[in-house]
C-alpha positions in Angstrom: 171.3 43.0 56.7 170.8 40.5 54.1 170.8 36.8 55.0 171.3 34.4 52.1 169.4 31.2 52.6 171.0 27.8 51.8 169.4 26.9 48.6 170.7 22.3 44.4 173.5 22.1 42.1 173.2 24.1 38.9 173.4 22.6 35.5 176.5 23.8 33.7 174.6 25.1 30.7 172.3 27.2 33.0 175.4 28.6 34.8 177.0 29.7 31.6 173.8 31.3 30.3 173.5 33.3 33.5 177.2 34.4 33.3 176.8 35.4 29.7 173.7 37.4 30.3 175.4 39.3 33.2 178.5 40.0 31.2 176.4 41.3 28.3 174.5 43.6 30.7 177.8 44.8 32.1 179.1 45.7 28.6 176.1 47.7 27.6 175.5 49.6 30.9 177.1 53.0 31.3 179.6 53.3 34.2 180.7 56.1 36.3 181.5 56.9 40.0 179.5 55.6 42.9 177.6 57.3 45.7 177.8 54.7 48.5 179.9 51.9 49.9 182.9 54.2 50.1 185.7 54.8 52.6 188.1 57.2 51.0 189.0 55.9 47.6 187.8 52.4 48.5 184.5 51.1 47.1 183.1 48.1 49.0 180.7 46.2 46.7 177.7 44.4 48.1 178.6 40.7 48.5 176.5 37.6 48.5 176.0 36.1 52.0 178.2 38.2 54.2 176.4 41.3 55.3 177.7 44.7 54.1 179.5 47.0 56.6 177.9 50.2 55.2 174.5 52.0 55.4 172.9 52.9 52.1 169.8 53.0 49.9 169.7 49.8 47.9 167.6 47.0 46.6 168.9 43.4 46.2 167.8 40.1 44.9 169.9 37.1 45.8 169.3 33.8 44.0 170.4 30.5 45.5 170.4 26.9 44.3 172.1 24.0 46.1 171.6 20.4 47.1 171.7 20.6 50.9 172.1 17.8 53.4 168.4 17.1 53.6 166.8 18.5 50.4 167.5 20.2 47.1 166.8 23.9 47.7 166.1 26.8 45.3 165.4 30.2 46.7 165.4 33.9 46.3 165.9 36.6 48.9 164.7 40.1 48.3 165.8 43.1 50.5 165.4 46.8 50.5 167.6 49.1 52.7 166.8 52.7 53.4 168.8 55.4 55.3 166.9 57.2 58.0 169.8 59.7 58.4 173.2 59.6 56.7 174.7 56.9 59.0 171.6 55.1 60.3 169.5 52.8 58.1 166.7 50.2 58.2 166.1 47.2 56.0 163.3 44.8 55.2 163.8 41.4 53.6 161.9 38.2 52.7 162.8 34.9 51.0 160.9 32.4 48.9 162.1 28.8 49.2 161.3 25.6 47.3 162.6 22.3 48.8 162.6 18.9 47.1 163.2 15.9 49.5 164.6 12.5 48.6 161.2 10.9 48.7 160.0 13.3 46.0 157.8 15.3 48.4 158.3 19.1 48.4 157.7 22.2 50.5 157.7 25.8 49.4 156.6 29.2 50.5 157.8 32.5 51.9 160.1 32.6 54.9 159.7 34.9 57.8 160.0 38.6 57.4 163.4 40.0 58.4 163.8 43.6 59.8 167.2 45.2 60.4 168.7 48.4 61.9 172.3 49.4 61.3 174.4 52.3 62.5 177.7 53.2 60.7 179.6 54.7 63.5 183.1 55.0 61.9 184.2 55.9 58.4 188.0 56.5 58.1 188.9 57.6 54.6 192.7 57.5 55.1 192.8 53.9 56.2 189.7 52.8 54.1 187.9 51.5 57.2 184.2 51.2 58.0 182.7 49.9 61.3 179.0 49.5 62.0 176.7 48.0 64.6 173.3 46.6 63.9 170.5 44.3 64.9 168.4 42.0 62.7 165.1 40.4 63.7 163.5 37.4 61.9 159.9 37.7 62.9 158.5 34.3 63.7 155.2 33.2 62.3 155.2 35.6 59.4 156.2 33.0 56.8 154.8 29.8 55.5 154.7 27.1 58.2 156.4 24.5 56.0 159.6 26.5 55.5 159.8 28.9 58.4 159.9 29.0 62.2 157.1 30.0 64.5 159.5 31.8 66.9 161.6 34.9 66.3 165.4 35.2 66.3 167.2 38.4 67.4 170.7 38.9 66.0 172.9 41.8 67.0 176.2 42.1 65.1 179.3 44.1 64.5 180.2 44.8 60.8 183.6 45.8 59.4 185.3 46.7 56.2 189.0 47.4 55.6 190.8 48.3 52.4 194.6 48.0 52.1 195.2 51.1 50.0 197.4 52.4 52.9 200.1 49.8 52.2 203.5 51.1 51.1 204.6 51.6 47.5 206.8 48.5 47.7 203.7 46.3 47.9 201.4 48.4 45.8 199.8 45.4 44.0 198.4 44.4 47.4 196.5 47.6 47.7 193.5 46.5 45.8 192.8 43.9 48.5 190.1 44.5 51.1 188.2 42.5 53.7 184.7 42.8 55.0 182.9 40.8 57.6 180.4 40.5 60.5 180.0 38.6 63.7 177.2 38.3 66.2 175.0 35.9 68.2 171.5 34.8 67.3 169.0 34.5 70.2 165.8 32.5 69.6 162.8 33.9 71.5 161.7 30.4 72.4 164.1 27.8 73.9 162.3 24.8 72.3 159.4 23.5 70.4 157.0 20.9 71.9 155.3 18.2 69.7 153.5 15.0 70.4 155.2 11.8 69.2 152.6 10.0 67.1 154.1 6.5 68.0 154.4 6.9 71.8 152.1 9.8 72.6 155.0 11.4 74.5 155.9 15.1 74.4 159.1 15.7 72.4 161.1 18.9 72.8 163.2 20.2 69.9 165.7 22.7 71.3 166.3 26.0 69.5 170.0 26.8 70.0 171.8 30.1 70.4 174.1 30.5 67.4 177.1 32.6 66.5 176.9 33.9 62.9 180.2 35.0 61.6 181.8 35.4 58.2 184.1 37.5 56.1 184.9 38.2 52.5 188.3 38.7 50.8 188.2 41.0 47.8 190.6 42.0 45.1 189.3 45.1 43.3 190.3 45.5 39.6 188.5 48.9 39.9 191.1 49.9 42.5 194.0 48.4 40.6 193.1 50.2 37.4 192.3 53.6 39.0 194.8 54.0 41.9 197.7 51.5 41.4 198.4 51.0 37.7 196.5 51.3 34.5 196.6 47.7 33.4 194.7 48.4 30.2 191.6 46.5 31.3 188.6 47.1 29.1 184.9 46.8 29.8 183.6 44.9 31.7 186.8 43.8 33.5 187.7 47.3 34.7 184.6 47.3 36.9 185.0 43.9 38.5 185.9 42.8 42.0 187.1 39.3 42.7 185.5 38.0 45.8 185.8 34.9 48.1 183.2 34.7 50.9 183.2 32.6 54.0 179.8 32.7 55.7 179.7 30.5 58.8 177.4 29.7 61.7 178.5 28.0 65.0 176.1 26.5 67.6 176.7 27.9 71.1 174.2 25.8 73.1 174.7 22.5 75.0 174.2 19.4 72.9 175.6 20.9 69.7 178.1 23.4 71.1 181.0 24.1 68.6 179.3 22.5 65.6 179.9 24.8 62.6 178.3 24.9 59.2 179.0 27.2 56.3 180.3 27.8 52.8 183.2 29.0 50.7 181.8 31.2 48.0 184.3 32.2 45.3 183.0 34.5 42.6 183.0 38.0 41.1 180.9 41.1 41.0 180.6 43.8 38.4 179.7 47.3 39.7 178.4 50.2 37.6 176.9 53.5 38.6 173.4 52.3 39.1 173.6 48.5 39.5 175.8 45.6 40.6 175.8 42.0 39.3 177.4 39.0 40.9 177.9 35.3 40.4 179.5 32.8 42.7 179.9 29.1 43.5 178.6 27.9 46.9 180.9 25.2 48.3 179.9 23.5 51.6 182.7 23.2 54.2 181.4 19.9 55.7 178.6 17.3 55.4 176.4 19.3 57.8 176.4 22.1 55.2 175.8 19.9 52.2 177.7 17.6 49.8 177.2 19.4 46.4 178.4 22.7 45.0 175.6 25.3 44.5 175.4 28.7 42.8 174.6 32.2 43.9 173.4 35.1 41.7 173.1 38.7 42.8 171.2 41.6 41.2 171.6 44.8 43.1 170.3 48.4 42.5 171.8 51.6 43.9 168.7 53.5 44.8 170.7 56.6 45.7 172.0 56.9 42.2 168.8 55.8 40.4 166.4 58.1 42.4 168.6 60.7 44.1 165.7 63.1 44.6 163.1 60.7 45.9 163.5 57.2 47.4 167.3 57.4 47.1 167.5 60.1 49.7 167.7 59.6 53.4 164.4 60.1 55.2 165.8 62.9 57.2 168.6 64.8 55.3 
């Protein structure tokens, strides 16, 4: 249950160096079939900021850089997920964030620890469908005071994935499309934070709103096109790529800010091999409340079930 933090705009040279390094790694890494993220013939890759619908053993690092509405932010989010049994998994995540403000002051440190539990209750191979339920808890007070909250947030959610491989032959080139997404509320464990106004001595209350986190990804799998629709003659690394457009959003549900929505459009691509996945995407704010500058996202993902099938890649209880 990864949660990508909003984090300044990349320099073009740096972006091309990152892309070049990822493509080189994709070219030299052996590829084969995968062991997780499947519903029938459909492989659902791990995406950037929209949580995965499946349960698996995996390790991810998500890099963010963006100029937000109040500060330039650079961060990295690390998460490890582990199956307890085949369809039930837990996750543990943490972020490191550096913020640079307009007055040249800065703040940095680790964010709160995030703990997740997810149950994949439906996998339909014929219709390439996955449905899961889960809960994530951001544990307040476990991160640096400058970049994290002192209260916890509990976020139950529904996760889904649907591939379109069941479409008729007349529209076979639409079969590589798939969608994934999640939706759920976020409940703070404290309704507000009290502080003393240094100018008046009055007690100020900052409200912690209930939010609705929702988002989805639209994917076009060149893997699926090449393997199950038509051999388009794609060579490495393109025959292992999935084109992705993400839409991670958050809407305030409390009085005073009800209906206000922030979020991003993240167009990018991922490359998936047998043991790892690499991804690169732009991060485009949808409004001024989300930011005014385009950022960048980079994903490095390991499939632990393929890397260590007899040890940490196995479910805790087979």
